[in-house]
C-alpha positions in Angstrom: 0.0 0.0 0.0 1.5 3.3 -1.0 1.5 6.2 1.5 -1.2 8.7 0.9 -0.1 12.3 0.5 -0.7 14.4 3.6 -3.0 12.0 5.4 -3.1 14.1 8.5 -4.7 17.0 6.6 -6.7 14.9 4.2 -8.8 13.3 6.9 -9.9 16.7 8.2 -11.5 17.8 5.0 -15.2 17.7 5.6 -16.3 15.9 2.4 -13.5 13.3 2.6 -14.2 12.8 6.3 -17.9 12.1 5.8 -17.0 9.6 3.0 -14.4 8.0 5.3 -17.0 7.5 8.0 -19.5 6.0 5.5 -16.8 3.6 4.2 -15.8 2.6 7.7 -19.4 1.9 8.7 -19.9 -0.1 5.6 -16.8 -2.3 6.1 -17.4 -2.8 9.8 -21.1 -3.5 9.2 -20.4 -6.1 6.4 -18.3 -8.0 8.9 -21.2 -7.9 11.5 -19.2 -5.6 13.8 -20.8 -2.8 15.7 -19.9 0.5 14.0 -21.8 2.9 16.3 -18.5 4.4 17.3 -18.1 5.9 13.8 -20.9 8.4 14.6 -18.8 9.9 17.4 -15.7 10.4 15.4 -14.3 13.9 14.9 -12.2 15.1 12.0 -8.9 14.8 13.9 -6.3 12.1 12.9 -5.2 11.3 16.5 -8.7 11.1 17.7 -9.7 8.8 14.9 -6.6 6.7 15.4 -7.4 6.3 19.1 -11.1 5.5 18.5 -10.4 2.8 15.9 -7.4 1.5 18.0 -9.8 1.0 20.9 -12.3 -0.8 18.8 -9.6 -3.1 17.4 -8.4 -3.9 20.9 -11.9 -4.8 22.0 -12.5 -6.8 18.8 -9.2 -8.7 19.2 -10.1 -9.7 22.8 -13.7 -10.7 22.0 -13.5 -12.2 18.5 -10.1 -12.4 16.8 -11.8 -14.2 13.8 -13.9 -11.1 13.2 -10.8 -8.9 13.3 -9.2 -11.2 10.7 -12.4 -10.9 8.6 -12.4 -7.1 8.9 -8.7 -7.0 7.7 -9.6 -9.1 4.8 -12.7 -7.0 4.0 -10.7 -3.7 4.2 -7.8 -5.3 2.2 -5.1 -5.2 4.8 -2.7 -8.1 4.6 -0.7 -9.9 7.3 2.5 -8.8 5.5 1.5 -5.1 5.7 0.9 -5.5 9.5 4.2 -7.3 10.0 6.1 -4.7 8.0 4.6 -1.8 10.0 5.3 -3.7 13.3 8.9 -3.9 12.3 9.0 -0.2 11.2 7.3 1.0 14.4 8.3 -1.3 17.3 7.2 1.3 19.9 3.6 1.4 18.6 1.0 -1.1 20.0 -0.6 -3.6 17.6 -4.0 -1.8 17.9 -2.5 1.5 16.8 -0.7 -0.1 13.9 -3.9 -1.8 12.7 -5.9 1.4 13.2 -3.4 3.4 11.1 -3.5 0.9 8.3 -7.3 0.9 8.4 -7.4 4.7 8.1 -4.9 4.8 5.2 -6.6 2.0 3.4 -10.1 3.4 3.8 -8.9 6.8 2.6 -7.1 5.2 -0.4 -10.4 3.5 -1.4 -12.3 6.8 -1.3 -9.6 8.7 -3.3 -9.5 5.9 -5.9 -13.3 5.8 -6.2 -13.4 9.6 -6.6 -10.7 9.5 -9.2 -12.4 7.0 -11.4 -15.9 8.6 -10.8 -14.6 11.9 -12.3 -13.3 10.2 -15.5 
């Protein structure tokens, strides 16, 4: 997965943020995972990272299989997680997964918008 340009600022753009929340709800919902937390998100990268990280932590404790299904649904590979764990050894697993989710969901939105405009 390529790095998205200026992800910290991109997530705070109102139109992109709303699409991000919808995509997040869709992917969590399609995996039968409660997505109510998405309604409380604010357009701040650290806040989003913490909220998703908390949900990942809960999910990993309650149902690791659902977490695996969510990663598959969002299109985050085990190799991507391992790579980021090696790059950021000081960051907890939940934070790493949350960051990958944010990046991938934004990437999906940007790609859809790009091809929609063509």
